[in-house]
VMD Tcl script that draws the C-alpha trace (Angstrom):
set ca {
  {-166.79 -51.53 114.72}
  {-164.47 -52.35 111.85}
  {-165.04 -55.05 109.27}
  {-162.17 -57.03 110.78}
  {-163.92 -57.24 114.15}
  {-166.83 -58.99 112.44}
  {-164.68 -61.64 110.76}
  {-164.14 -65.10 112.26}
  {-160.62 -65.50 113.66}
  {-159.61 -68.07 111.03}
  {-160.55 -65.75 108.19}
  {-158.84 -62.82 109.89}
  {-155.59 -64.81 110.15}
  {-155.81 -65.93 106.51}
  {-156.37 -62.37 105.39}
  {-153.34 -61.29 107.44}
  {-151.14 -63.81 105.60}
  {-152.51 -62.73 102.21}
  {-151.71 -59.07 102.90}
  {-148.22 -60.03 104.14}
  {-147.70 -62.06 100.97}
  {-148.63 -59.07 98.80}
  {-146.27 -56.86 100.79}
  {-143.41 -59.37 100.40}
  {-143.99 -59.38 96.63}
  {-143.57 -55.63 96.55}
  {-147.24 -54.91 96.00}
  {-147.36 -52.43 98.85}
  {-149.06 -49.20 99.62}
  {-149.57 -47.18 102.75}
  {-153.15 -48.46 102.85}
  {-152.01 -52.09 102.88}
  {-149.83 -51.42 105.90}
  {-152.73 -49.63 107.58}
  {-155.03 -52.59 106.93}
  {-152.38 -54.96 108.25}
  {-152.18 -52.83 111.39}
  {-155.95 -53.03 111.85}
  {-155.87 -56.80 111.44}
  {-153.07 -57.15 113.99}
  {-154.93 -54.91 116.47}
  {-158.16 -56.93 116.20}
  {-156.28 -60.22 116.47}
  {-154.42 -58.94 119.53}
  {-157.70 -58.09 121.27}
  {-158.74 -61.71 120.62}
  {-155.52 -63.02 122.14}
  {-154.01 -63.94 118.77}
  {-150.43 -62.77 118.34}
  {-149.45 -61.88 114.78}
  {-146.01 -60.66 113.76}
  {-145.69 -56.96 112.91}
  {-143.51 -56.15 109.89}
  {-140.36 -54.28 110.94}
  {-141.31 -51.24 108.88}
  {-144.97 -51.13 109.93}
  {-144.46 -48.11 112.18}
  {-143.22 -46.06 109.22}
  {-146.47 -46.59 107.34}
  {-149.32 -46.31 109.84}
  {-150.95 -43.48 111.76}
  {-149.88 -42.71 115.31}
  {-153.34 -43.60 116.72}
  {-153.21 -47.12 115.29}
  {-149.64 -47.51 116.44}
  {-150.70 -46.67 120.01}
  {-153.46 -49.30 119.84}
  {-151.02 -51.93 118.58}
  {-148.63 -51.25 121.46}
  {-151.30 -51.71 124.15}
}
mol new
graphics top color blue
foreach p $ca { graphics top sphere $p radius 0.5 }
foreach p [lrange $ca 0 end-1] q [lrange $ca 1 end] { graphics top cylinder $p $q radius 0.2 }
display resetview
């Protein structure tokens, strides 16, 4: 179980927006995209739809990408 699965939905969504804000400011790394992918996957399992950045697929592992597309 990941840390994100333990977080309340409200906190998970806020964290998603904070990571997206850092990415939009150019403070990006492969790890940030990976974390964003994990957040989106957990939110999706909870029925919460969060927007994926257009370039997310370029930065995350294939296994996480498969989970996001399910």
